MARBA-3410 file (N, C-alpha, C, O; in Angstrom, 1 decimal):
186
0.8,-1.2,0.0,0.2,0.1,0.0,0.8,1.2,-0.2,1.7,1.5,0.7 ~ 0.6,1.9,-1.0,1.3,3.6,-0.7,0.9,4.1,-0.1,-0.2,3.9,0.3 ~ 2.2,5.3,0.5,1.6,6.2,1.6,0.8,7.2,1.0,0.8,7.6,-0.1 ~ 0.1,7.6,2.0,-0.9,8.9,1.2,0.1,10.0,1.5,0.8,10.3,2.4 ~ -0.1,10.6,0.1,0.3,12.1,-0.2,0.3,12.8,1.3,-0.6,12.6,2.1
1.3,13.6,1.6,1.1,14.6,2.6,1.1,14.0,4.0,1.5,14.8,4.9 ~ 0.9,12.7,4.4,1.1,12.1,5.6,2.0,12.5,6.4,1.8,12.9,7.5 ~ 3.2,12.5,5.8,4.4,12.8,6.7,4.5,14.4,7.1,5.0,14.8,8.2 ~ 3.8,15.3,6.2,3.5,16.5,7.1,2.6,16.4,7.9,2.8,17.1,8.9 ~ 1.6,15.7,7.7,0.5,16.0,9.0,0.9,15.3,10.1,0.4,15.6,11.2
1.9,14.3,10.0,2.6,13.5,11.2,3.7,14.8,12.1,3.9,14.9,13.3 ~ 4.2,15.5,11.1,4.9,16.3,11.7,4.5,17.5,12.4,5.1,18.1,13.4 ~ 3.2,18.0,11.9,2.4,18.9,12.6,1.7,18.4,13.8,1.4,19.1,14.7 ~ 1.5,17.3,13.7,0.9,16.8,15.1,1.8,16.8,16.3,1.4,17.1,17.5 ~ 3.1,16.5,15.9,4.1,16.5,16.9,4.5,17.7,17.2,5.2,17.8,18.2
4.1,18.9,16.4,4.6,20.4,16.9,3.2,20.8,17.4,3.3,21.9,18.1 ~ 2.1,20.4,17.3,1.1,20.8,18.3,1.2,20.2,19.6,1.0,20.8,20.6 ~ 1.5,18.9,19.6,1.5,18.4,20.9,2.8,18.9,22.0,2.9,18.7,23.2 ~ 3.7,19.6,21.0,4.8,20.4,22.0,4.4,21.6,22.3,4.8,22.0,23.3 ~ 3.9,22.2,21.9,3.3,23.7,21.8,2.4,23.7,22.9,2.3,24.8,23.5
1.7,22.7,23.3,0.9,22.7,24.4,1.4,22.2,25.7,0.7,22.4,26.7 ~ 2.8,21.4,25.9,3.6,21.3,27.0,3.9,22.6,27.5,3.8,23.7,26.8 ~ 4.4,22.4,28.8,5.0,23.6,29.8,6.4,23.2,29.1,6.7,22.1,28.8 ~ 7.2,24.5,29.0,8.4,24.3,28.8,9.3,24.4,30.0,9.0,24.8,31.1 ~ 10.6,23.8,29.5,11.1,23.7,30.9,12.5,24.5,30.8,13.4,24.4,31.7
12.7,25.1,29.9,14.0,26.3,29.6,13.9,27.0,31.0,12.9,27.1,31.6 ~ 15.0,27.4,31.3,15.6,27.9,32.6,16.2,29.5,31.8,17.0,29.5,30.8 ~ 15.7,30.5,32.3,16.3,31.6,32.3,17.6,32.0,32.5,17.6,32.9,33.3 ~ 18.9,31.5,32.0,20.0,31.5,32.9,20.4,32.6,33.3,20.1,32.7,34.5 ~ 20.9,33.7,32.8,21.2,34.8,33.5,20.6,35.2,34.7,21.3,35.5,35.7
19.3,35.4,34.7,18.7,35.6,35.8,18.3,34.5,36.7,18.2,34.8,37.9 ~ 18.1,33.3,36.5,18.1,32.1,37.1,19.1,31.3,37.6,19.3,30.4,36.8 ~ 19.9,31.3,38.6,21.2,30.4,38.2,20.8,29.1,38.0,19.7,28.8,38.1 ~ 21.7,28.0,37.6,21.2,26.7,37.5,21.3,26.0,38.8,21.8,26.7,39.7 ~ 21.0,24.8,39.1,20.9,24.0,40.3,22.1,23.0,39.8,21.9,22.2,38.9
23.4,23.1,40.6,24.5,22.4,40.1,24.6,21.1,41.2,24.2,21.3,42.3 ~ 25.0,19.9,40.7,25.2,18.8,41.4,26.6,19.4,42.2,27.3,20.4,41.9 ~ 26.7,18.4,43.4,27.2,18.8,44.4,28.9,18.5,43.7,29.8,19.0,44.3 ~ 29.2,17.8,42.7,30.6,17.4,42.6,30.5,18.3,41.1,31.0,17.7,40.1 ~ 30.3,19.0,40.9,30.8,19.8,39.4,32.2,20.6,39.6,32.8,21.1,40.6
32.5,20.2,38.1,33.8,20.3,38.0,33.8,22.1,37.2,33.6,22.2,36.0 ~ 34.1,23.0,37.9,34.0,24.3,37.2,35.1,24.6,37.0,35.7,24.4,35.9 ~ 35.8,25.3,38.0,37.6,25.6,37.5,38.2,25.0,38.7,37.6,24.3,39.5 ~ 39.6,25.4,38.8,40.5,24.6,39.9,40.7,26.1,40.9,41.0,27.2,40.4 ~ 40.5,26.0,42.0,41.1,26.9,43.2,42.0,26.6,43.9,42.2,25.4,44.2
42.8,27.6,44.4,44.2,27.5,44.8,43.7,27.8,46.4,43.0,28.7,46.6 ~ 44.3,27.0,47.4,44.8,27.1,48.8,46.1,27.4,49.1,46.9,26.6,49.6 ~ 46.4,28.6,48.8,47.8,29.0,48.7,48.8,28.6,49.9,50.1,28.4,49.8 ~ 47.9,28.4,51.1,48.7,28.6,52.2,49.4,27.1,52.3,50.6,26.9,52.6 ~ 48.5,26.1,52.0,49.0,24.7,51.6,50.2,24.1,50.5,50.8,23.1,50.4
50.2,25.3,49.6,50.9,24.9,48.6,52.4,25.2,49.2,52.8,26.2,49.7 ~ 53.2,23.8,48.8,54.9,24.0,49.3,55.7,24.1,47.8,56.9,23.8,47.8 ~ 55.2,24.4,46.8,55.5,24.5,45.4,56.7,23.6,45.2,57.9,23.9,45.0 ~ 56.1,22.3,45.2,56.5,20.9,44.9,56.6,20.3,43.6,57.3,19.3,43.3 ~ 55.8,21.3,42.9,55.7,21.4,41.6,55.2,19.8,40.9,55.6,19.4,39.8
54.4,19.1,41.6,53.9,18.1,41.1,52.4,18.2,40.2,51.8,17.3,39.6 ~ 52.0,19.1,40.4,50.6,19.6,39.5,51.2,19.7,38.5,50.7,19.0,37.6 ~ 52.6,20.7,38.3,52.7,21.3,36.9,53.2,20.1,36.1,52.8,19.8,34.9 ~ 54.1,19.4,36.8,54.6,18.1,36.0,53.6,17.0,35.7,53.8,16.6,34.6 ~ 52.9,16.5,36.2,51.7,15.5,35.8,50.9,16.4,34.9,50.4,15.7,34.0
50.5,17.5,34.7,49.5,17.9,34.0,49.9,17.6,32.5,50.9,18.1,31.9 ~ 48.9,16.7,31.8,49.1,16.4,30.4,49.1,17.7,29.3,49.8,17.7,28.2 ~ 48.5,18.4,29.7,48.4,19.7,29.0,49.6,21.0,28.8,49.8,21.7,27.8 ~ 50.3,20.9,30.3,51.5,21.8,30.6,50.6,22.7,30.7,51.0,23.4,29.7 ~ 49.6,23.3,31.1,48.9,24.4,31.5,48.8,25.1,32.9,48.0,25.9,33.3
50.1,24.4,33.5,50.3,25.2,34.9,51.5,25.5,35.1,52.5,24.8,35.0 ~ 51.4,26.9,35.4,53.0,27.6,35.6,53.2,27.9,37.1,52.4,28.3,37.8 ~ 54.3,27.8,37.3,55.0,27.7,38.7,56.1,28.6,38.8,56.9,28.4,37.9 ~ 56.3,29.6,39.6,57.6,30.4,39.7,57.6,30.5,41.1,56.7,30.9,41.8 ~ 59.0,30.3,41.7,59.4,30.3,43.3,60.5,30.7,43.3,61.1,30.9,42.3
61.1,30.9,44.4,62.3,31.4,45.0,62.5,30.3,46.4,61.6,29.4,46.7 ~ 63.6,30.5,47.0,64.3,30.1,48.0,64.6,30.8,49.2,65.6,31.4,49.0 ~ 64.2,31.0,50.2,64.3,31.9,51.4,64.9,31.2,52.5,64.7,30.0,52.8 ~ 65.9,31.9,53.3,66.4,31.0,54.4,65.5,31.2,55.4,65.0,32.3,55.3 ~ 65.3,30.6,56.3,64.5,30.9,57.6,65.5,30.3,58.5,66.1,29.2,58.3
65.5,31.5,59.8,66.7,30.9,60.6,66.3,30.0,61.8,65.2,30.1,62.4 ~ 67.3,29.3,62.1,67.0,28.3,63.0,66.1,28.6,64.4,66.2,29.7,65.1 ~ 65.3,27.5,64.6,64.2,27.9,65.8,64.9,27.9,67.3,64.6,28.5,68.3 ~ 66.1,26.8,67.2,66.6,26.9,68.3,68.4,27.5,68.4,69.2,27.4,67.4 ~ 68.6,27.9,69.5,70.0,28.7,69.4,71.1,27.3,68.9,71.2,26.3,69.6
71.7,27.3,68.1,72.7,26.2,67.9,72.1,25.7,66.8,72.9,25.0,66.1 ~ 70.9,25.6,66.1,70.2,25.1,65.1,70.6,25.5,63.9,71.2,26.5,63.8 ~ 70.3,24.9,63.0,71.0,25.1,61.7,69.7,26.1,60.7,68.5,25.8,60.7 ~ 70.2,26.7,60.3,69.1,27.4,59.3,68.4,26.6,58.2,69.2,25.9,57.5 ~ 67.0,26.6,58.0,66.5,25.9,56.7,66.1,26.7,55.5,65.7,27.9,55.7
66.0,26.4,54.5,65.6,26.9,53.3,64.2,26.3,52.8,64.0,25.1,52.9 ~ 63.2,27.3,52.2,62.0,26.8,52.1,61.7,27.5,50.6,62.2,28.5,50.2 ~ 60.9,26.9,50.1,60.3,27.6,48.5,59.1,28.4,49.0,58.3,28.1,49.8 ~ 59.3,29.6,48.3,58.1,30.8,48.5,57.6,30.8,47.0,58.2,30.6,46.0 ~ 56.3,31.0,47.2,55.4,30.8,46.0,55.6,32.2,45.2,55.2,33.1,45.8
56.1,32.5,44.0,56.0,33.7,43.3,54.8,33.8,42.2,54.1,34.8,42.1 ~ 54.7,32.7,41.5,53.5,32.9,40.7,53.2,31.3,40.7,53.9,30.3,40.9 ~ 51.8,31.3,40.6,51.0,30.1,40.2,49.6,30.4,39.2,48.5,30.8,39.7 ~ 49.7,30.2,38.1,48.8,30.3,37.1,48.4,29.4,36.4,49.2,28.6,35.9 ~ 47.3,29.2,36.1,46.6,28.0,35.3,46.1,28.9,33.9,45.6,30.0,34.0
46.4,28.1,32.6,45.5,28.4,31.5,44.7,27.7,31.2,44.8,26.5,30.8 ~ 43.4,28.5,31.3,42.0,27.4,31.0,41.7,27.2,29.5,40.9,26.4,29.0 ~ 42.5,28.0,28.8,42.4,27.9,27.2,42.8,26.6,27.0,42.0,26.0,26.3 ~ 44.1,25.9,27.6,44.5,24.9,27.5,44.1,23.6,28.6,44.2,22.3,28.5 ~ 43.8,24.1,29.4,43.3,23.0,30.4,42.1,22.2,30.0,41.1,22.7,29.6
42.4,20.8,30.2,41.2,20.0,29.7,40.6,19.3,30.9,40.3,18.1,30.8 ~ 40.4,20.1,32.3,39.7,19.5,33.7,40.1,18.1,33.5,39.1,17.4,33.2 ~ 40.7,17.7,33.5,41.0,16.3,33.8,41.1,15.9,35.5,40.9,14.8,35.9 ~ 41.4,16.9,36.2,41.9,16.7,37.7,42.8,16.1,38.0,43.0,15.6,39.2 ~ 43.8,16.0,37.0,45.0,14.9,37.5,46.0,15.9,38.7,46.8,15.4,39.5
45.7,17.2,38.5,46.8,18.0,39.1,46.0,18.0,40.6,46.7,17.8,41.6 ~ 44.7,18.1,40.7,44.0,18.1,41.9,44.5,16.7,42.6,44.9,16.8,43.7 ~ 44.5,15.7,42.2,44.8,14.4,42.6,46.3,14.3,43.1,46.5,14.0,44.2 ~ 47.2,14.6,42.1,48.5,14.5,42.9,48.7,15.4,43.8,49.4,15.0,44.8 ~ 48.3,16.5,43.8,48.7,17.4,45.0,48.7,16.6,46.5,47.7,16.3,47.2
50.0,16.5,46.8,49.7,16.0,48.4,49.5,16.7,49.3,49.6,16.3,50.5 ~ 49.2,18.0,49.1,49.1,18.9,50.4,47.7,19.5,50.6,47.3,20.1,51.6 ~ 46.8,19.1,49.3,45.7,19.6,49.4,45.9,21.0,49.3,45.6,21.6,50.3 ~ 46.3,21.7,48.2,46.3,23.0,47.8,45.1,23.3,46.5,44.3,24.2,46.5 ~ 45.3,22.3,45.5,44.1,22.5,44.7,42.8,21.9,44.9,42.9,20.8,45.4
41.5,22.4,44.5,40.3,21.8,44.6,39.4,22.1,43.5,39.7,23.1,42.8 ~ 38.4,21.4,43.1,37.3,21.7,42.4,36.5,23.1,43.0,36.1,23.0,44.1 ~ 36.3,23.9,42.4,35.2,24.8,42.3,34.1,24.8,41.5,34.3,24.5,40.3 ~ 32.6,25.0,42.0,31.8,25.0,41.0,31.5,26.2,40.3,30.5,26.3,39.6 ~ 32.3,27.0,40.3,32.3,28.3,39.5,32.4,27.9,38.0,33.1,27.0,37.8
31.6,28.6,36.8,31.6,28.5,35.5,31.5,29.5,34.9,31.7,29.5,33.7 ~ 31.3,30.7,35.6,31.3,31.8,34.8,32.5,32.5,34.8,32.7,33.4,35.7 ~ 33.6,32.2,33.9,34.8,33.0,33.6,35.2,33.1,32.2,36.4,32.9,32.0 ~ 34.3,33.5,31.4,34.1,33.4,30.1,34.9,34.9,29.7,34.8,35.9,30.4 ~ 35.6,35.0,28.7,36.5,36.1,28.3,36.5,36.2,26.7,36.3,35.3,25.9
36.6,37.4,26.5,36.2,37.8,25.1,37.5,37.5,24.2,37.4,37.2,23.0 ~ 39.0,37.8,24.8,39.9,37.2,24.5,40.6,36.0,24.9,40.7,35.8,26.0 ~ 41.0,35.3,24.1,41.7,34.1,24.8,42.8,33.9,25.4,43.1,32.9,26.1 ~ 43.5,34.9,25.2,44.9,35.6,26.4,44.6,35.8,27.7,45.3,35.8,28.7 ~ 43.1,36.1,27.6,42.9,36.7,29.4,42.5,35.3,29.7,41.6,35.5,30.5
42.5,34.2,29.6,42.0,32.9,29.9,43.2,32.1,31.1,43.1,30.9,31.6 ~ 44.0,32.8,31.1,45.0,32.7,32.0,45.1,33.1,33.2,45.6,34.2,33.3 ~ 44.7,32.4,34.3,44.6,33.3,35.6,45.5,33.0,36.5,46.3,32.0,36.6 ~ 45.4,33.8,37.3,47.1,33.9,38.3,46.4,33.8,39.6,45.2,34.1,39.8 ~ 47.3,33.5,40.6,46.8,32.9,41.8,46.0,33.7,42.5,45.3,33.2,43.3
45.9,35.1,42.3,44.8,35.8,42.9,43.6,35.4,42.8,42.8,35.1,43.8 ~ 43.2,35.3,41.4,42.1,34.7,41.0,41.4,33.4,41.1,40.3,33.1,41.0 ~ 42.7,32.4,41.4,42.3,31.2,41.7,42.4,31.1,43.3,42.0,30.0,43.9 ~ 42.9,32.2,44.0,42.3,32.0,45.4,41.0,32.3,45.8,40.3,31.8,46.6 ~ 40.8,33.5,45.0,39.0,33.8,44.9,38.2,32.6,44.8,37.2,32.4,45.5
38.6,31.9,43.9,37.7,30.8,43.3,37.9,29.7,44.7,37.0,28.8,45.0 ~ 39.0,29.8,45.3,38.8,28.4,46.4,37.7,28.8,47.4,37.1,27.9,48.0 ~ 37.4,29.9,47.7,36.2,30.2,48.6,34.7,30.0,48.2,33.8,30.3,48.9 ~ 34.6,29.4,46.9,33.4,28.8,46.3,33.3,27.4,46.1,32.4,26.8,45.5 ~ 34.6,26.7,46.9,34.6,25.3,47.0,33.6,24.8,48.0,33.8,25.2,49.2
32.7,24.0,47.7,31.9,23.5,49.0,32.8,22.5,49.6,33.8,21.9,49.2 ~ 31.8,22.5,51.0,32.2,21.8,52.2,32.5,20.3,51.5,31.9,19.9,50.5 ~ 33.4,19.5,52.3,33.0,18.3,52.1,31.9,17.6,52.4,31.1,18.2,53.0 ~ 31.5,16.2,52.2,30.1,15.7,52.8,30.6,15.3,54.0,31.8,15.2,54.3 ~ 29.5,15.0,54.7,29.8,14.7,56.3,30.2,13.3,56.2,29.9,12.6,55.2
30.9,12.8,57.1,31.3,11.6,57.5,29.9,10.7,57.6,28.8,11.2,57.5 ~ 30.2,9.3,57.8,29.4,8.4,57.9,29.2,8.5,59.6,30.1,8.7,60.5 ~ 27.9,8.5,59.9,28.2,8.2,61.3,28.8,7.1,62.3,29.0,7.0,63.6 ~ 28.9,6.4,61.3,29.9,4.9,62.6,31.3,5.2,62.0,32.2,4.4,62.3 ~ 31.8,6.2,61.1,33.0,6.3,60.5,33.6,7.2,61.8,33.1,7.9,62.6
35.4,6.8,61.6,36.4,7.3,62.6,36.7,8.7,62.4,37.0,9.0,61.2 ~ 36.6,9.6,63.3,37.3,11.0,63.0,38.5,10.9,62.4,39.4,10.1,62.6 ~ 38.6,11.8,61.7,40.3,12.0,60.9,41.2,12.2,61.9,41.1,13.0,62.8 ~ 42.0,11.3,61.7,43.5,11.8,62.7,43.8,13.3,63.1,43.9,13.7,64.2 ~ 43.9,14.0,61.8,44.1,15.6,62.3,43.1,16.1,63.1,43.3,17.0,63.9
42.0,15.7,62.9,40.8,16.5,64.1,41.3,15.8,65.2,41.6,16.6,66.0 ~ 41.4,14.7,65.7,41.9,14.0,66.9,42.9,14.4,67.7,42.9,14.6,68.9 ~ 44.0,14.5,66.4,45.4,15.1,67.2,45.0,16.8,67.4,45.5,17.3,68.4 ~ 44.3,17.5,66.8,44.0,18.8,67.3,43.1,18.9,68.5,43.5,19.7,69.4 ~ 41.9,18.2,68.6,41.5,18.2,69.3,42.1,17.7,70.9,41.7,18.2,71.9
43.2,16.7,70.7,43.8,16.4,72.0,45.0,17.5,72.1,45.5,17.4,73.2 ~ 45.4,18.3,71.4,46.4,19.6,71.6,45.4,20.5,72.5,45.9,21.1,73.4 ~ 44.2,20.7,72.1,43.7,21.7,72.3,42.9,21.4,73.9,42.6,22.3,74.7 ~ 42.6,20.2,74.0,42.1,19.8,75.5,43.3,19.7,76.6,43.0,19.7,77.8 ~ 44.6,19.8,76.1,45.6,19.3,76.8,46.1,20.8,77.4,46.5,21.1,78.5
46.0,21.9,76.2,46.4,23.2,76.7,45.2,24.2,77.3,45.4,25.3,77.7 ~ 43.9,23.5,77.4,42.8,24.0,78.1,43.1,23.5,79.5,42.9,24.1,80.5 ~ 43.6,22.4,79.5,43.8,21.8,80.9,45.0,22.4,82.0,45.0,22.5,83.2 ~ 45.9,22.8,81.0,47.1,24.0,81.7,46.6,25.1,82.6,45.8,25.9,82.2 ~ 47.1,25.2,83.6,46.7,26.6,84.4,47.3,27.5,83.5,48.2,27.1,82.8
46.9,28.9,83.5,47.2,29.5,82.7,48.6,30.4,83.0,49.1,31.3,82.2 ~ 49.0,30.1,83.9,50.6,30.5,84.2,51.7,29.6,83.8,52.9,29.9,83.8 ~ 51.0,28.0,83.4,52.0,27.4,82.9,52.4,27.2,81.5,53.4,26.7,81.0 ~ 51.2,28.1,80.9,50.9,28.3,79.6,52.2,28.9,79.0,52.7,29.7,79.8 ~ 52.8,28.9,78.1,54.2,29.4,77.5,53.8,30.7,76.9,52.7,30.8,76.3
54.7,31.9,77.2,54.4,33.2,76.8,53.1,33.8,77.5,52.7,34.8,77.0 ~ 52.4,33.3,78.6,51.2,33.9,79.1,51.9,34.1,80.5,52.6,33.2,81.0 ~ 51.6,35.4,81.2,51.7,35.6,82.6,50.3,35.7,83.2,49.2,36.0,82.7 ~ 50.7,35.3,84.5,49.5,35.5,85.4,48.3,36.7,85.2,48.4,37.8,85.8 ~ 47.5,36.5,84.5,46.5,37.8,84.4,45.5,37.9,85.4,44.7,37.0,85.5
45.5,39.0,86.2,44.5,39.0,87.0,43.5,40.2,86.7,42.5,40.3,87.4
END
């Protein structure tokens, strides 16, 4: 049996009419911010205080889009007769997001938790050269990183928190005169 001429057009118009009567699900993006999943990969935030300039993130990056510059400073000995120490000081930490493929390898290899995923996604630029963001911008994005999920009720407390709590309890148990650097205040 041969198809009736114009039946395809009628089917197409039926689909169009059916769709026109449904409620739209379009969100008006600039006015209404989208609801993002908790583990959204937006940009990479830098917690500069944890960065020891070990360069692992830059070495492991498959795109070579992380630029780090540093210098060494000498730290005087903490005790008399001790030796001076040297430490790396971060001068520049930049990520070129025009090259970044958002794989997260830099975040995974960072042994000191200095890099985190931020859900921030509004960082478009009109010029591709402006997509290299320096450490001040990366630090701003750090404060948009969501808190980690809560531990399971039966899970052990992290050892860092346990050690910090023990030190705080020990310090609180000492009388005020025994504390280093404190005089008896009346």
